[in-house]
N, C-alpha and C positions, 0 to 999 in steps of 0.2 A: 589422300581421298579428296574430293573437291564438292566439297558442302555451295550450297546459293541462297542456304538464310538461317537467322537461328531465331530460336524459340526459348522466349524464360517463362519456365515456370511457376507457377507460386498460387500460395494456401487459397487467398482472394476475399475478403468482408464488405459489409453493408456500406454504403454509399449517405445512406439516409433514415430515421428512424420505421419507415414501416419497408422496410429489407430486411431489419434484422428477424424477426421468424421467421421468415421463407430460407434469408439461407442459415438457418442454426438448424433449419428441418432435414436441407440436404444437407447439409456434413453431416448428420445425424446418420443420413438413409438406410435402411436396411437394421442398424444396431436396434437395440431395448430398451434405447433414453425412455425417462417416465419424460410424462411434459412439465410434471412441474421441475424439475433437472435444463429444462430445453426455457424457464421462466425464470429461475434463480441466470442465468446467465444474459436470458435479455437486459436481465436488470444491470449487469457488468455493464454493461453497450453503453444504453440508458445514464449509468450514470459518469463516464466519461465521456459526455455528447453525443449519444444516442449514433453514431456510427463508426465505423473505420478506419484509422486513416491506411492500412498497408496499403488500398489500392496504390495511391497518390505516394506513394513511401515507391513502390517499384515502377509507379512508372519514370518516377523521381531516376530510381538507381538506372535505367533500363538506360534514360536521356541522353546522362550521365557518362555514362559505357559506351554506346553511341557515337562519343564526341571525343570520345577516347581513341573509338576503332579509326574518328576517321581522321583524326592526328597524324594515327599509322599507316593511313593510306590504304585503310580496312574499309572498303563503303558495302556493311554486311548491314543487307537487307533483315531490321531484328523483326520481333512480334514478340508480343507481353499470351499468355492468357493462362486463366486461371480454375483452379476446380473448383469450389465451392460459391465461386460467385461472375459477374460479370464482369468482364472480357471472359466469361468461361470456351476452356478448351476448343470445343464442339465450332462453338465461333469461329474462335481465330483456325480451327484449322481448317473450315469451310474455307478460308479467307483465302492462305496460303496459297490450300488447293484453285482457288481461281482465279491466284497469279500464277498457277503455273509451276512456282517452286518445286519442289521431290527430292531432294538431301538433305536435310537440316541435324544441322548440333543445339544442343538441347541443353538449357544449363536450368536444375532444381534452384529455388533461393532456401533450401533449406543446408548450414552448417558442420550439420551433422548428421551420419544416414543409420536411418533403421528404417523397418517397410511401413510407418506410418510417415515418418517426413521425408522420403525418401518412395521404398516398394511402390507404395500407392499411387503416387504422382505418375511414376511407367507406366501402369496398369487402367493408368483415367488416359495417357495419350496413345496407348491402344483401342481404349474405348471409345475416344470421339475420332481416331481412325478410321474404325468402324460403321462409326457411324455418319461421317459424312462422304464413309462410301470414297477413305484413300487410303486404304486399306493394302492396295498392292500397288499404288501411288507413291505417297510420306514415306522415307524411312525416317530416325534420327540416330546418330548420337551421344554418349552420355559428357560432356565436360565429364572428367574426374573428379572425389574429392578433396576440400584445400582448405580444410582444418584448419591444419598447419603449417598454412603457406604462412610466409611472414608481415605481404600483406595485408590480410585478413586480422593479423597478429596483432601487430602495428599500430592497426585501425583502432582494434577494441581499444591497447594501452592508452592511446591516445583522449578515446572517449572518456573514459578511465580519469587520464588528470584536467580533465577538462571541469571535475568536479571534486578532487579531493587528489594533492598532488605527495604523493608518501617522503618523499625525502626533503620535504620542509614543516611536517609532521610530529608535533611534538611529544603525540602522544603513540608515537605508532604503537608501541606497545600497548594501547593500551585502544586498538581499530580492531575491527575483525570486515576478512576480507572475504566474501564470499560468492562464486561466482557459478550462477542458477541457470535453470534448461527447463526445457519441460518435462515431466515425468510420464511417462509410459509403463507399460506392464510385464512388470519383474520378464515373465512370457518371451518379451515379446524383444527385450533388452538380452534375455538369454543368445535368437539366432542374431545379433550384429555385434558390431564394433563402437554400436552408442557410448557408452560408460567409458569406454575408454579415449574415443574421440575428444568426445566432454574436457577431461583431464586432461589432452595432447594439449589444445586448445587456454584451460583453465594457466596451467605450467610455462607455457608459454608468455599468454599473458604478462601473469606475475613474477616473472626471469626482467620480463623488458620495465617493471615497476621498480624492479627489486625487492620486492616482497617475498619474504623467505615462507609466512605461514597462510594459507589461508582454504577453505573449505568450499565443496565441489553440492553445491543442494540444489533440488526442485522443486516446479511451480507446480500449478497451473492443473492437477490430476484433478482426474474424471471415473466414470464408469462404477462400479458399483463395489462398497461396502468393502467387499469381503475376498475384493479380488488384488493381489499383492501388488501393488507398485513400486516407480524405482525409488529410494530413501536417501536421506532424511530429508524432511520435508522444510522448505525456512522459515516457516513462523514454528515449530521444534526448534530450529538451532537457534532463535535469535534468544528462547530463554536462556536458556545449555550458555549466550556470547553475552545475557544481565548475569547471570547467575558467577561464572566464569569473573567479571571486574571487568565487561567492558563495557568502554563509553559512547563508540559510533558504531555504527555499520556504513560499510562501503557492498551496496551490492548490484554487478557483472551483469546484464544478461545477454551472454555468452551467450547460448544457446538460441538467439531472437538474429536476426537481422534487422529490423524497424522498430519504432516505438505504439505498436500496435494494439490491442484493445488485452490483452490477455501479459505485456508490459504494463500500460497502466492500470487496472483493474489490481492488481493482483500484488504489484512490487508499490502502485505510487499509493495508492490506495489500502489494501488489505495489509501490504505486509504494513507500511510505514505507519500503521494509524497502531497495530502493534508491537513497532518497536517503539513509537514516541511514548504507551502504557508503559513500557518494559525502560523507561528513561534512557534510550538512546538514539544517540545524536544521526538520523537515518538520510544515508544519500545514494542516486541509486547514477548509476552512471549511463548515458545513453548504448542504445547497439550502433553500430556500424554505421546504417544506415548508408546513405551515400557519398560517408566517407572517400578522401580524395585519393587516398593511401589501399583501400579495397576496394575502386573503380579498376587504378592502376592493375589491380592483383587482379582482378575478374576478367582485364583485355588483355591480360599476359596469356591468362588460360584459353580466351579462345583466338587469341593471334596463336598458339603452338600448334593449337588445333586445325584454324583451317589455314596456315601455310604448309601442313604436310599434307 
């Protein structure tokens, strides 16, 4: 099957303070999230600089991916479109349509799949195709899951070693290793392999680090307090670790690709403050970002599909 372009699909984020609330309203469009909750989240963005690094991080990753593909002799026309902020998918699809491209390979920037992290992105692409009058003109095949690929696992292990090397930690028994991902409603989780895929990624990274014990935790839950979401919450686990005699905690945001607002606020501010109050030394590993191992893994995935 012949492809003529690559579409990279991301969540998107506000790039300046006056974009925060319009962005948040787009994210929750069609839901019943109260205005008070949006103001709380707006404060999170203000506390972490007044914008989200997401778009810039995604663009750097795409630039690195294009460079890697060029080195393999693949001059792939590549575009990026966001579900929730500019460049919106409909803006990108209009550009693709105008350029005359018709058969695309799509990459969703989410390591672990559920409806919120994959299904909604596919539907957003379909909606954008309809909006720009390209439903019959442009089609997409999606790159398969890569949560268990060595390049992703090794890249995340690299990022952990940058802040904590278990091989040289004399207090290893006093250190807790946590793998964090975005919580989702339990009902949504039941219809996907989201929890399992996170566990596979975490197991791979822990094995690469040579650490036999670790915990899978969740962060950033939202929605009605009466609706069950995936647990345990990272803040509660920090309390448990302190009570069990841990002196250090290392958090690995394995469920995220970029150091954007949810990582910076929920971990670097909220979780760190909680850990410090409990007397825990808190260290947070970077997400994979544009780690060369991760970039090469994505290039492998694109090349495999592109050449077949």
